[in-house]
Structure formats: C-alpha cells, structure tokens
N, C-alpha and C positions, 0 to 999 in steps of 0.2 A: 235668629228668626227662621232657622233651617227647617223645622217641622212645619210651621205655619205656611211658608212658602211652598212647600211640597203638597200640603193638603188643601190650601185655601188660596188659589189665585183669584183675582177679581174677574179676570177673563180666562177660561179654560183653554182657550186656543190662541193665546199669546204667550210663547215661550222663548224669552230672550236668551236662554242658554243655547250657544251655538257650537257645532261640531258634534262630538260624540259625548252625550250625557248620560252616564250609567249610574250615577248616585254614589260613587266610591267616597266614603268620608276621609278625612286626613288621619294620620296615625297619632294623633295627641292621646295620651294615656287618659281615659275618662270612661266612667260608668254613670249613665243618666237614666233616671226613670221620671215619668211625667204623664200628663193627659192634655189633650186638646178638646175644648169646647167651642163649637162653631156653627154657623148657619149662613144661609145665603137668601136673600130676598123676603126674609121674615124677620124684621127688626123687633117685634113683640111677640109673636106667637108662631106656631106651626113647626117646621122641620127643624130638628136641632140633632146634631151628631156628636157623641162623644168618643174620642179615640185615645185610650191609654197606650203607651209605648214604652219600650226599653231600648236603649242604645249603649251598647257595650263596646268599647275601643280599648283593646289591651296591646298596646304596641302594633305589630303588624297583623294582628288578628282582630275580628270583631263580629258583631251580630246586630241585626236590627229587627225588631218585631212589634208590629201594631195591630189592634183590633178595633174596629169601628162599630158603634151601637147605635141604632136609630130609634127615635121616640115613637114606637107603636105603629110604624109603617114599614112597607116592603119596597124593595126595588121593582121595577117593571121596565121592559124593553118596549119601546115605541115601534110600530111598524111604519110610521111616517117618514117621508124622505128627510134626510139630514138638513139641519139649518143651524145658523149661529146661535140659537137660543137653547138647544138641547145639551143638557148638562149630564152626562151619564152617571156620574158619581153621586149626584144629588137628585136623580130622578126617582121620585117615589110615587106609590099609589096605595090607598087603602084597601085592605082585603074586605070587599063587600060581598064576596061569595063564600064565606066561611059556611061549612055544613053544621056546625053546632050552634044551636040557637043561644044567643047571648054571649058567644065567645068574642073577647076583644083582644087584639094583639097588644102586647106590652112593648116589646122592642124587637128589632130585627138587627142581627149582627153580619158583618162583612169584613174580610180581610183581603187587603190588596198589597201588603208589604210584609215580607218575613224571609231574611236571608242571612247567610254567612258570608264572610268575605276574608281575603288575604291580600294584603298590599305590601309589595317589596319594591325595591328600588326600580327594577325594570319589568316586573310582571305583577298583574292584578288579577285576581280570580274571584268570582262570585258564584255562589249556588243558592237558589231560591226564588221566591216570588217578587217580582219588581218590574218597574217601567223601564223603558229605554227611549232615548232620541238619538237618531243618527240623521242630522241635517244642520246646515247653517242657517236656514230659514226660520223666522220668527212666527210666521202666520200660516204658511202653507208647506210644511215639510212633506216630502213625497215618499219617504221610506219609513222611518219610525218617527212619530210625532211626539212621543212621551206623554201625550194625554189620552192615549187609546186605552186599551184594557191590560192589566199587568199579565206577564207571561211566567210560567214556571221554568226558570232556567236550570237545566240539568247541568249545564256549565255555561258561564260567559267569562271570557278571558281577554285581556289586553297585554301587550308587550311592545317595547320600543327598543331599538338599536339604531344609534346615530340619527339620520335624518328619516328613518323608516319607523312606522308605528302600525302594528297589525292588531286585528280584533276578531274574534270568532265566538260565535255563540250557538248553543243547541237547546231548544226549549219544547216543552209539552204546551200545547194551546189549551187553556182551560175554558172549554166550550161544552155545549150539550151534545156536540158531534164528537164521538169517541175517536181516540187514536190520532188526532191531528198533531202534526209536528211542524216546527219551524227552525230553519238552521240559517246562519248567515256568517260570511266572513268578508273582511275589509281590509284594505291596505292603503296607508296614507303616506305621502312623502312631502317634506317641508324643505323649500328652497328659499331661504331668507323669508321675505313676507308672503310668499306664495305657498298655498297648500293645495296638493291634488289627491283626490281620493277616488277609489273605485270599490264597490260593494257588490257582492253577489248573494242572493237570498232565495230560498225555495220554501214553499209551504206544501204538504202532502199528507196523505193518509194511506198507509200500506201495512200489510202484516208484518213486514220487516220495518219496524219503527225506527231502527238505528241506520237505515240506509244513508243518510247523509250526515251521521254524527262524526265522521273523520274531518277534522278542521284543516286538513292539509292537501285535500284532494278537491279539485274544482267541481262544483256542482253541475255545471253544463256538461262535463264529461260523463258523469254518473247518469244524468237524464237522458243525453242524446245516445250515447254509446252502450250504456249498460242497463237499459231499461226497454222492456218490449213496447210499452206504449208511450204517449207523450202527455199523460195526464197531471204530472207534477207541475205545480205553477211556479215558474222560475223567473226571477227578475234581475235586471242589471242596473245599477245606479252609479252614475259618475257625477262628480262634483268638484269645484274649484272655489278657493277663497284667497282674496288679495287684500292685505291690510296695508294702508298708507296713512300713517299717523292716526288721527282720530277717526278715519274713514275705514270701512270695510265693504268690499264689493264681492258678492258671491253669485253663484249659479249652480244648478243641478239638473240633471236628465235622469229619468227613469223609463225603462222599456221592459215590457211584458210581451215577449216574442213579437216585437214590431215587425210588420210585413216588409219594411225596406231593409230588414236584415236577411231574411231568408226567403221572402216572396212565396208564402204558403196561400195566397189568395184570401187572407182574413182581414178583418177590420184592423187598421193601425191602432195600436196599444201603447200609448206613451204619455208622459207628462213632463213639464219643465217649469221650473221656478228661477226667477232671478231678483235680486235685491240689493239694496245698499243700506248701511247703517252708519250714523255719525254719533259717537259718544264724546262730544265736547262739554261745553257748559249745558247745552240742551241736548237731549237725546232725540234723534230723528230715525225712523225706520220707513222704508219704502219697499214694497214688494209686488210682484206681479207674477200670476200662475195660470197655467193652461194644463188641463188634463182631458185626455180624449175620452170618449165612451168606452166602456167595458174593460179599461185598463186593469183594474183590480179584481175583476171578476173570474176570468178564465173559464173553465168548464163548468163548475158548480160551485155552490156554496161551500162544499167540503174543502176546496182549495182556494177560496176566496181570501183576500187579505183584510179580515175582520175577526174579531172576537166577540161573542154574544151580541153580534149585530153592530158592534161599535168598530168603525175603521181604526186601523192602527196607523194610518198615514193622515193625510189632510182630513179635516173634519167634514169638507165638502164631497169627499168620496171621489166622484169622477164626472165627466160631462159638464165642465164649467170653464169659465174664464173669470179671473177675479183680480182685483187690485186693491191694495191696502196701504195706507199711510198713517203715521202716527208720530206726534210730537210730545215730549214730556220734560218736565222741569220740577224737580224737588216733590216728586210724588203726585203732581198734577199733570194731566194729559189730556189731549185732544186727538180724535181719530176720525178717519173716513174710510169707508170699504164699500166697493162696487162689485156685485156678484151677478154673473149671468149663467143660470143653470138651464141645461137641456132637459130632455125628456127621459133620459136613461136613469133610473134610480141606482143607488149603490147596490152592488151584489147581483145585478142582472147579468147573466152570461150571454155572450154574442150567440153562442150555438142556441137555437131555438126561439131567438127572438124575431125571426122573419125579416130582418133588415138585411139590405145589400152589404157585402163585404166592402165595397168601395164608396160608401155613402159619404157625403161632404161633411167636413168638420172644419170649424165648429157647426154644429147643427143649430138651427134657429132657436134661440132661447124661449122657454116657456116661463121663466121666471127672472124678473130684473129687480135687483135689490140695490138701494143706496141707503148706507147706514152712517150716520153722523152721531158722534157721542163726545161728551166732556165728562171727566171724572177725576177722582182723587183717591189715592190708596196710601194710608199711613200705618207705619210700625212704631211701636214704642214700648218702653219697659218702665211702667209706673212703679212697680215695687220690686223687691229682690226676688228672683226666681220666678217673675211673673212678666210674660210678654204679651202684647196684644197686637192685633190687627184690625182695621176697619177701612172700608172702602165703599164708595158710592159712584155710580155711572148713571147719567141722564142723557138719553139720546132719542133721536127721531129716526124712524126708518120708513123708507118710501118703498113699498112693495108692489110691483105692478101698478104704479101710479098712485096707490093709496097710502097716505101717511099713518103711522102708529107711534105712539109714545111708548119708549122702552126705559125701563128703570132696572137697575141691578144694584143690590145692597149686600155686603158682606161684613160679617164680625167674627172675630174669634179670640180665644185667650189660650195661652200656652203656660202651664205650670209645670216646670221641671226642676228637679234637684240633682246636683252633681254629688254622686256618692263616693267618688274618688277622684 
C-alpha cells in the first residue's frame, strides 16, 4: 500500500512517520509500473486524479517517477489564512476567465515526485524532486512536515557510523520567486532508548546560489562571519526522543534568531512541540505545540519558510497554541483538536508590521477552534495487482462558538504490475 499511503492520506496533517522520513525504498530487486486513481470528498462526481508511476529498484540503485493528471481543473493557491481543511495537493478551481470563447479545460498535469537514489550499507543519496519530514511529531512538526511542497534536491544524503547519524541536503525551492535555495544539515546521536538531534537550516536568495552548498561547514559561520548583511533566514532545531516499551516521549524546539540568544531587540521567534505516543493494542497520540508570531517569516517572503504559499512546517504556520489527541484501533479512530490562532498571518514579517518588538506572547487569540472527529480508514487487496483504500471522517467543529458539520471522504485504487 506504499503508493496510496503517500498520495492519499485521510488527513494530510497527520503523519505518523517519526524521525527523518525521506522516502528511501528498500533494496529489493523489483521493477513496477502502475497507476493510482483517487479522489477526496467526492464519492460520486467532481475532482478525480490519475497518477501513473514507475518504480525501479535494481539492487542498490533506483528511480521513482510519477505524474498526476486532473479532470479538467487547475490548482489555485488561496490567500486566506491556513486552516485544517486546506488541502493544497487537492485544491482546485475552474478556469472561469479563459480568453477564448468556448474553450474548456480537459485536464491539468502536475508532478511532485521524480528522483534517483543510491542506497548502500552506510550511505544513502537522493537527487530529484520529493518531500521530506524531519520531526518526531505527528501533528505539528516544526522543521519539515512532509506534507508541505516538494523540493528539488540537488543532493540529499544520509550516513551513519556507530551511534552517530548525519544528514545533509541542498535544494532548489520550486517557487515563482526565482533563485531561492534551501540547505540543511543534521546530526543525531542514539544512546540506548534515547535519541538526540540538532539541525541547522537556511533559506536564501543570492547571486551566489551555491553559498551554503558545502555540507561540512556550519551555516551559522557563513551567515554571521562571511556575509555582509543578515538577510539569510537561518534556523536552529533541537529535538529528543525517548522510547520506553510501547511508549515514546518526544519534544522539539525551533528558533529563528530568537532574541534571548543574542538580544537584537526583535520579537522572539521560536516554537516548541512535545508529545507522547503509545503503540500497544490501541494507538494513542497526544501532542501540544506553541509557535510565536513571525517565526517563519524573517524579512520578506523571499526568505520565508514556505513554497508556493504552502508552509513546509506545521500547517498552522505561526502565532498559535494547539493541542491534539487521537486514539485508533484497527483502522477506526477518534480525535480532538484545540486551536487558538492569533492575528499574525503566515508569511508576515516583523519588519514593517508596526508592532512593538517586546509585545506579549501568546497574543490574544482571534480564532478559537474545537474539532472533534470519528473516522475509519481501510486498505485492502480485493484482486491480484489491485489494491484499494477508502476512508471516512465525520466531525463537528466549533469555531468561535459556532458549530459546523465536517465530512471527509477518500477513495483510491492502485493498479501495479511487478515486471521483475
């Protein structure tokens, strides 16, 4: 069920994969070609997407390519604030302003995965377009959520020696703003059940697009000591995970030039998430998160932590406090989420906002959300080479005291044939 779980989650903002999830396949010798037909919230008509793919695995080398086609509609980016119902990969709009009389769209194509990989015993390397998650959090990852927008990795590498594991990546940001680059480097240390990690990441746009391409040099040194200005958006992220039998306790902190580090008189820019997971007979997830205003914005949208207006981190962006709890058993789940959103929209930089640098946080929320939901998600293989997925969620949302009924429905089929 690997392709359907990648392309069709019931909830795009719940990602149970914990740690660094880069999508490296195993090294089983296999060549598979197939296609996926799926839809969301349209059981009888409306939006349908078809995604043919090719998955080639030849020992330690391989490639994956997919191309999605929509039924006569096109993607559009909303200017509204982020919310739990916005699903960027299935967000569509009709072309109502076509200049040619009688012109009708037949389909729209989009590609979000295409890469080559090498997987050896101690080193893994990927080149191409794909998603990335760097977080133990299942609901509010602070660095890379895995459900943002794909990045064009010029290189993405992993390596491990004894108790140490290192990661490094350098990517082109596929956006309408030209010349944007993203680079990150991470080191993990595992001591028995305890794993500690520290990650450094920078987003920038400069004539020298290779400025941070060296994976062995600290980005902090390049930005602070080898750059005339301070316009590059530099983040620090630390995290810890402790496994105790069926329990896993984790926490993470992200800072974007926080004022308590160097006292530049600016607004504090930071976020933190903590949670616990129990994976016994019943799966239980509980998580709490706080992100201050302006954390991901920095100076301008050029250096903001988003692609095509879609956050690469938590779907709530910034200026929020949130709590999430979920229990599931045999594909059936129940969940509750409480969201308190402030007045600072995602992407607004502190510079030019007119707000005092030492304003109180959390600011008074302007949106209070209580979300309760029950759902079921089933996978099956009714025929040879044919796998399917169907899911339904029924919920009640109370937003600023007003209740709303919320329904989510997904279905999909995966037809694939192993050629070798």
